[in-house]
C-alpha positions as CSV (number, residue, x, y, z in Angstrom):
1,X,-0.1,0.0,0.0
2,X,1.3,3.4,-0.9
3,X,0.0,6.5,1.0
4,X,0.0,10.0,-0.7
5,X,-0.6,13.2,1.3
6,X,-3.0,15.4,-0.7
7,X,-3.8,18.6,1.4
8,X,-6.0,20.3,-1.0
9,X,-8.0,17.2,-2.0
10,X,-11.6,17.8,-0.7
11,X,-13.1,14.4,0.7
12,X,-16.4,13.5,-0.3
13,X,-18.5,10.6,1.0
14,X,-17.7,8.4,-2.2
15,X,-13.9,8.8,-1.2
16,X,-14.3,8.1,2.5
17,X,-16.6,5.0,2.3
18,X,-14.8,2.4,0.3
19,X,-16.5,-0.8,1.6
20,X,-18.8,-1.9,4.2
21,X,-18.8,-5.4,6.2
22,X,-20.7,-6.9,8.7
23,X,-20.7,-9.5,11.4
24,X,-24.1,-11.3,12.0
25,X,-24.5,-13.7,14.7
26,X,-27.6,-15.8,15.7
27,X,-28.0,-18.7,18.0
28,X,-24.2,-18.9,18.3
29,X,-23.6,-19.1,14.6
30,X,-21.9,-16.8,12.3
31,X,-23.0,-15.9,8.8
32,X,-20.5,-16.2,6.1
33,X,-20.6,-16.0,2.3
34,X,-18.8,-17.9,-0.2
35,X,-17.1,-15.5,-2.6
36,X,-15.9,-17.2,-5.9
37,X,-12.3,-18.0,-6.2
38,X,-11.8,-16.4,-2.4
39,X,-13.6,-18.7,-0.3
40,X,-15.6,-17.7,2.7
41,X,-15.9,-14.2,4.3
42,X,-18.2,-11.9,6.2
43,X,-21.0,-10.3,4.0
44,X,-20.2,-6.9,2.7
45,X,-19.1,-5.2,-0.5
46,X,-17.7,-1.9,-2.0
47,X,-19.4,0.8,-3.8
48,X,-19.5,0.1,-7.5
49,X,-18.7,2.9,-10.1
50,X,-22.0,5.1,-10.6
51,X,-23.7,3.6,-7.5
52,X,-24.7,5.9,-4.7
53,X,-23.6,5.2,-1.1
């Protein structure tokens, strides 16, 4: 990862929120989703191009 300081960049919601994930627990069980070619993970995702937050 490379971090770059951009002091004049105005941060909008679409730049701040990049992904959201959730941990869902019920009756001692955790919900996982199977992601093609990656295995199991917590449900979540990222904002697609043109999609509102």
